[in-house]
SESE-884423 format. One record per residue: residue in one letter; x, y, z of N, C-alpha, C, O, CB in turn. Coordinates in steps of 0.05 Angstrom, whole numbers, plus 5000, padded with zeros to 4 digits. Glycine has a CB too. Layout:
N
aXYZXYZXYZXYZXYZ ...
***
This chain:
126
m528561274440529461024452527960974478527260744484532461044458 k527261194492525761154517523061044511522060874526525561424531 l521761124490519161024482519360724476517660574484517961184458 y521360654461521760374453522160204479521059984480524160344435 t523660304498524160164523521560124539521059914550526260304540 r519960344539517460334554515560134541514259974555516060614554 i515360134515513659944501514559654506512959474511513660004470 l517159614504518259344509517659264538516859034543521259344504 f518059444557517459384585514559314589513959114601518259624603 l512759474578509859424580509059154567507459004577508259654567 f510259104544509758854530510658614547509158424550511158844503 l513058624558514058414574512458384600511958164609517058454581 a511658604612510058594637507358464631506358304646509658874649 g506158544608503658424600503858124595502257964603502558564576 l506058054581506557774575506957614601505857394604508957744557 f508457724619508957584645506357554661505857334671510957744661 s504757764662502257744678500257554664498757414678500958024682 h500257544638498557354623499457064629497756894633498657414593 t502057024630503156754636502456674664501656444669506156754632 v502656854683501956794711499056724713498256534727502657034729 v497256884700494456824701493756554689492156404700492857044686 l495056484666494556224654495556004672494255794675496056214627 a497856044685498955834702497055784726496555564734501755904712 q496056014738494255984761491655874752490555704766493956254774 s490555964730487955864722488155574712486155424713486756044700 g490455494702490855224693490455024715489254814711493555194680 s491455084739491254894761488354904772487454704783493254964783 v487055134770484355154780482355064759480254954765483755444789 r483055114734481255064712480654764708478554694697482355184687 n482554584715482154304710481854134735483453954740484554204694 p479754184750479254004773478653724765478953534780477054114791 e477753694739477253424729479753264728479753014732475953444701 d482053394722484553244721485253144749486252914752486853434711 k484753304769485253214796483452984803484252794817484953444816 m480952994795479052774800479952524786479752304797476152854792 n480952554761481852324746484252194761484351944763482752404718 i486052354772488252244787487252104812488151884818490252474796 l485252214825484052094849482751824841483151624854482052284862 q481151834820479751594811481751374802481351134808477851654789 i483751454788485751264778487151124801487450884802487851394760 n487951284821489351174844487451014862488350814874490651394860 r484951084863483050924878482650654865482450444879480351064881 k482450654839482250394824484750224828484549984832481750444794 k487050354828489550214833489550094861490349854864491950404830 i488650244881488450134908486549904909487149694922487650354928 d484249924896482249704896483549454884483149234895479749784880 s484949484862486249254849488449134868488648894870487549344822 l490049304880492049214898490849074923491948874932493849444907 d488649184933487349054956486348774948486548584964484949224966 k485348744924484348484914486748294913486548064922483048504887 k488948384902491348214900492448144928493347914932493548354884 l492248334946493148284974491448064986492547884999492948534990 m488848064982487047854993487647594980487547384993484147934989 e488247594954488947344940491547224951491746984955489247394910 l493447394956496047304968495647194996496746985003498047534968 i494047335012493547235039492046975038492546795053491947445056 g490146945019488646695015490546475007490346245017486546734994 e492446534990494446334981496146245005496746015009496246434958 r496946445021498446385045496946205064498046015076499246645059 e494446265068492746105086492245825076491945635092490046245091 r492245785050492045515039494545355046494445115052491645525008 a496845485045499345355054499245295084500145085093501845525048 v498045475099497745435128495945185133496545025151496445685142 r493845155117492144915120493744665116493444465131489744925100 e495444655096497044415091498944365114499244135122498644455065 i500044575125501844545149500144455172501044285188503244815155 g497744555175495944475197495244185196495144045216493444635196 v494844075172494243795168496743635176496543435191493443725139 y499043715167501543575175501943575205502643365217503943705161 k501643805217501943825246499943655261500643515281501644115255 a497443645252495443485265496143185263495843045283492643535253 k497043105240497742815236500242735252500542505260498242765207 n502042925257504542875270504642975299506742995312506842985255 n502243045309501943125337503843365344505143355365502542895355 i503943565327505643805331503744035338501644065326507343875306 a504444185359502744405368502544615346504544675332503944525394 p500144735343499844945323501745185327502945285308497045045323 l502145265352503845495357506745415358507545245375503045635383 q508345525340511245495340512445765343513045905324512245345314 a512845855368513646125375516246205361516446435351514046155405 d518246035360520746095347520446155317521646335306522845875351 r518745985305518246025276516846295271517546435253516545785265 f514846355288513446605284515346845288515147045274511046625303 k517146815307519147035312520747075287521247305279520946965336 q521646865274523146885249521547025227522447205213524146615240 v519046935224517247045204516947345209517047505190514546905204 l516447415234516047695241518447865235518248085224515247725270 e520847765243523247915238523747965208524448185199525747775250 k523347755192523647775163521547975151522248135134523247505149 s519147965162517048145152517648435159517248615143514348065163 i518648485183519448755191521548865173521449095164520348765221 e523548705167525748785149524648845121525349055109527948575147 s522948675111521748725084520048975085520049135066520048475075 g518549005106516849245109518449505109517549705098515149225134 k520649495123522449735124523249825096523250065089524949685140 k523849625079524649685051522349815035522749955016525549435036 e519849775044517549885031516550145046514450255038515249685030 g518050225066517250465081515150425102513850615111516350675061 l514750175110512750105130513950095158516250005161511349835123 s512450195177513550195205513549905216511849745208511850375222 a515349865235515449605248512849545263511949325265517849585267 v511749765275509149735290506949635271505549445278508350005303 f506749755248504649665229505149385220503249215220504649855204 v507549315212508149045203507648845225506548625220511149025193 t508348905249507848725272504948675276504048455279509148835297 e503348895275500448865279499248695256497548525261499149145280 m500048755232499048605209499748305211498048135207500048725183 m502248245217503147965219501847825242501247585241506147955220 n501447975264500047845287497147775279496147565287500048045311 a495847945264493147885255493047645237491347465239491848125241 i494947635218495147405200495847145215494646935210497347455178 h497647165234498446935250496146845267495746595270500847005268 k494547025278492246955294490246785277489146585287490847205306 e489846875253488046725235489246455228487746255227487546885209 s491846445224493146195217492845995241492345755236496146235211 l493346095265492945915289490145825291489645595299493846065314 r488245995286485345915287484845685268483545495275483546165280 m485945715244485545505223486845245232485745025229486645595196 e489345265242490745025251489344885274489144645275493645085259 e488245045293486744935315484244795306483544575315486045155336 e482944915286480544795274481244525261479744335264479244985253 i483444515247484244265234484944055255484143825252486744315215 k486344135275487143955297484643835311484543605317488944105317 a482644005315480243915329478643725312477143555322478544155336 s478743755285477243585268478443315263477243135251476743725241 n480943275271482343015267482242845292483342625292485343065259 
***
């Protein structure tokens, strides 16, 4: 019985160490899988960046229409109360996506700055 126990123990120890070696070599053996994950996510980011630019472009086209309206009706491009509302809504939406208020504020300030530039340009051309 002792011999049988020893053989079983050695068999299980060998099986366990073989499994550990396979598990360790599996993660090291396939660096291509990690590169595929990296490449896939980089392509995803590129696609999302393109969509982001398209959305910002669409937003700025709406800004142009507002700029034309403001120019025709003698309304100042900067509407501080409106921007405050937009910023507050954006910060709340950003929080739901895990974005910091600082980041959202900086991003919306940059977008708003471009919007004001466009509206000023429209106002100057009328």
